C-alpha angles and dihedrals in degrees: 000000000000120000120262090244091056092049093048090050090052092051091051094043098078099250105137091189089063095061098095097025092060091066094046092047094054107030133056093255131120098213143006135196134180124207137178109229127202124326140035099016101026126239112299143144103239103173138006137175093226141352093267092057090045091052090050093053090046087063089060091048092047098045096039091227138079144105092298092056091047092049091050094049094047096038088226136097119272110217114195101167094168117037091186091070118102110236140162094239124145097253112057095148093051091045089056092047093049092048088056090058091062099247114145096204145337146205125214125198126190119246105218137146108206106309092338109108117207111163139278144281116224122200115205122209139194093202131060102214114114122254117253117257091251091053091050090051091052091049091053092049092049090049089054092052092045090052090058091049093048091048090052094046097047092045090049090051092049091051088049092053096250111147111236097185089088126067108282119271090222089096135045094247089049092052090053092052091045091053093044091049089056091051092051089049088057094043098049105019093240133145114261090252093054092042089056089049089056090052092049092048091051091049091050093046093049095042089237134133114261088241092057092052091048091052091049090053092049091049089048093240086123122045114170090210091060117064090195091073097082104132116069090190094058118087113205128195111242 
């Protein structure tokens, strides 16, 4: 693993691709993903260490609940070391979805700058033993640095006219959703924010990942003007 100093330097160095990797390189975690949640930037996966972590955070974005949301609301880390435990937490649907991905546990840290709430970083684990106090401290410090980087990046994108209401185009799954959102805008004449809401609603109704619905729209297996396109898994000749 890299040293904490190296990871911190990477987060401050302007490399957006290093956002998630910095956590995985320093801490005993198998995956990491960062998402903006709610206002003002919309809910979006903006960085992930690997596709599995990205898919897991997409569940939080899709369902509108999860450890990241809870961490952001409370302003404190959410430590769910064993996802198999039955709890009375605020995100039962997301807990069930995350268990299905094979993760043993997770930790979510809020991404905030002062009183400005941005989103959360979620660290995914294959083991259930708790992190050491020093490791938790390092995770919190990295989350603080990552929050500054995310704030800079999202503000830069807004100033550049890049819509941030869709899942970020920094990752392949995000590019698919971004492209599909544009297609729904053209199909239904909606704003990008409302077009993404249509995609999320379809994913929820079909019990599919947001990425799968986006791919079906891109491949023209789903057209929101055509009620016959109801099965994202079915490819039709056109």
